[in-house]
C-alpha positions in Angstrom: 18.9 -2.1 -6.6 16.9 -5.3 -7.2 13.3 -5.6 -8.1 11.9 -6.0 -4.7 13.5 -2.8 -3.6 12.4 -1.0 -6.7 8.7 -2.1 -5.9 9.1 -1.1 -2.3 10.5 2.3 -3.1 7.9 2.9 -5.8 5.2 1.8 -3.4 6.3 4.3 -0.8 6.3 7.2 -3.4 2.8 6.1 -4.7 1.3 5.8 -1.2 2.9 9.1 -0.1 1.3 10.8 -3.1 -2.0 9.0 -2.0 -1.7 10.4 1.5 -0.8 13.9 0.2 -3.9 14.0 -2.0 -5.9 12.9 0.8 -4.6 15.6 3.0 -5.4 18.1 0.3 -9.1 17.0 0.1 -9.1 17.9 3.9 -7.5 21.4 3.3 -4.4 20.7 5.3 -1.2 22.7 5.2 2.2 21.3 3.9 3.1 19.9 7.4 -0.1 18.2 7.8 0.2 16.7 4.3 3.6 15.4 5.1 2.1 13.8 8.3 -0.6 12.0 6.3 1.8 11.1 3.6 4.3 9.6 6.0 1.6 7.6 7.8 0.2 6.2 4.5 3.7 5.2 3.2 5.1 3.9 6.4 2.3 2.7 8.7 1.7 -0.8 7.3 5.4 -1.6 7.0 6.1 -0.4 10.4 3.3 -2.4 12.0 4.6 -5.4 10.1 8.2 -5.1 11.2 7.0 -4.6 14.8 4.8 -7.8 14.4 7.7 -10.0 13.3 10.4 -8.5 15.3 12.5 -6.4 12.8 14.6 -3.9 14.5 15.0 -1.1 13.5 11.8 -0.9 11.5 12.1 -0.4 7.6 12.3 3.2 7.2 14.9 4.1 10.1 18.0 5.4 8.5 16.7 5.3 4.8 17.0 8.7 3.6 15.8 7.7 0.1 12.5 6.6 1.4 12.2 10.0 3.4 13.2 12.0 0.3 10.3 10.0 -1.7 7.8 11.1 0.9 8.9 14.7 1.0 9.1 14.8 -2.9 5.5 13.5 -3.1 4.3 16.2 -0.8 6.1 18.8 -2.8 4.7 17.6 -6.1 1.1 17.4 -4.8 1.3 20.9 -3.3 1.8 22.1 -7.1 -1.5 20.3 -8.2 -4.5 22.4 -9.1 -7.5 20.2 -9.7 -11.0 19.7 -8.6 -12.2 17.4 -5.8 -13.8 14.7 -8.3 -10.5 14.3 -10.1 -8.6 14.2 -6.8 -10.7 11.3 -5.6 -10.3 9.3 -8.8 -6.6 9.9 -8.6 -6.4 8.8 -5.0 -8.2 5.6 -5.9 -5.9 4.6 -8.8 -2.7 5.5 -6.9 -3.9 3.6 -3.8 -4.7 0.6 -6.0 -1.3 0.5 -7.4 0.2 1.0 -4.0 -1.8 -1.8 -2.6 -0.3 -4.2 -5.2 3.3 -3.2 -4.6 3.2 -3.2 -1.0 1.5 -6.6 -0.8 4.4 -8.1 -2.8 7.1 -6.2 -0.8 5.4 -7.2 2.5 5.3 -10.9 1.7 8.9 -10.9 0.4 10.2 -9.1 3.4 8.3 -11.6 5.7 9.7 -14.6 3.8 13.1 -13.3 4.2 12.7 -13.2 8.0 11.4 -16.9 8.0 7.6 -16.3 8.2 5.7 -19.2 6.7 3.7 -18.8 3.6 0.3 -18.4 5.3 1.5 -15.5 7.7 3.5 -14.0 5.1 0.4 -13.4 3.0 -1.2 -11.7 6.3 1.9 -9.5 6.8 1.6 -8.6 3.0 -2.0 -7.5 3.6 -1.1 -5.7 6.8 1.8 -3.9 4.9 -0.5 -2.8 2.1 -3.6 -1.8 4.0 -2.7 -0.5 7.6 -1.0 2.7 6.3 -4.1 3.6 4.6 -6.1 2.7 7.6 -3.9 4.8 9.9 -4.2 7.8 7.3 -8.0 7.4 7.2 -8.3 7.6 11.0 -6.1 10.6 11.2 -8.4 12.4 8.6 -11.4 11.5 10.4 -12.7 9.3 7.5 -14.2 5.7 7.6 -11.2 3.5 6.4 -11.5 1.7 3.1 -10.4 -1.4 5.0 -13.6 -1.4 7.0 -16.2 -0.2 4.5 -18.8 -2.7 3.8 -18.1 -5.2 1.1 -15.0 -3.3 -0.3 -12.5 -5.7 -2.1 -9.6 -3.9 -0.4 -7.8 -6.3 2.0 -9.4 -9.1 -0.1 -7.7 -8.0 -3.3 -4.4 -8.0 -1.5 -4.9 -11.5 -0.1 -5.9 -13.0 -3.3 -2.9 -11.5 -5.1 -0.7 -12.6 -2.1 -2.1 -16.1 -2.5 -1.3 -16.0 -6.2 2.2 -15.1 -5.7 2.9 -17.8 -3.1 1.3 -20.5 -5.4 3.6 -19.2 -8.3 6.6 -19.4 -6.1 5.8 -23.1 -5.4 5.7 -23.9 -9.1 9.2 -22.5 -9.5 8.2 -19.5 -11.6 10.9 -17.0 -11.8 10.7 -14.7 -8.8 10.6 -11.3 -10.5 7.8 -12.6 -12.8 5.9 -13.7 -9.8 6.2 -10.4 -8.2 4.9 -8.6 -11.2 2.0 -10.8 -11.5 1.2 -10.4 -7.8 1.2 -6.5 -8.3 -1.0 -6.7 -11.4 -3.4 -9.1 -9.7 -4.0 -6.9 -6.8 -4.4 -3.8 -8.8 -6.8 -5.4 -11.4 -9.1 -7.0 -8.6 -9.3 -3.7 -6.8 -10.2 -1.7 -9.9 -12.4 -4.3 -11.4 -14.3 -4.9 -8.2 -15.0 -1.2 -7.8 -16.2 -0.6 -11.1 -18.4 -3.8 -11.2 -19.5 -3.0 -7.6 -18.5 -6.6 -6.4 -18.9 -7.0 -2.7 -18.3 -9.5 0.1 -21.5 -10.8 1.7 -22.4 -9.2 5.0 -21.7 -11.0 8.3 
């Protein structure tokens, strides 16, 4: 297993945990939790693959990815904590998942001959649209659409950094690591400092 596969599978597990935790805050049963976990983990990658014409989409016939989602739901079902701690956990797991899926989405897009600019867009879609779908299913306002949130923006900045590092000839695994760290840092830092984009 290479680094990009490790990042992808780790991202799937983390986003599945995020989705399962979100389902728990809405008092869903195990099946409902699995649906939300699945949507969070696979939604963005599925939309990316459909847009760039990859058949079958990334999760089909991948039993390891499916096992990670099921495992995440089972693990979360044993948690017993208050709502505030759940919300904090969801935020941090979501930030890590954003970074990992941004990097994985860009790499997968480049592998299918998508140019750099659109690869960044595909990275943002991979990272954010699973959460968007899960929020819609849960009846919440998506983080992607909240006023001023540096959510997709964090992914875009991290993705741009990664592409620029690739052009400098930096070793690929190092660039992937920096991309993930950049997205996570921007997301957490902007939330704590309440940094916002200007209104339209």
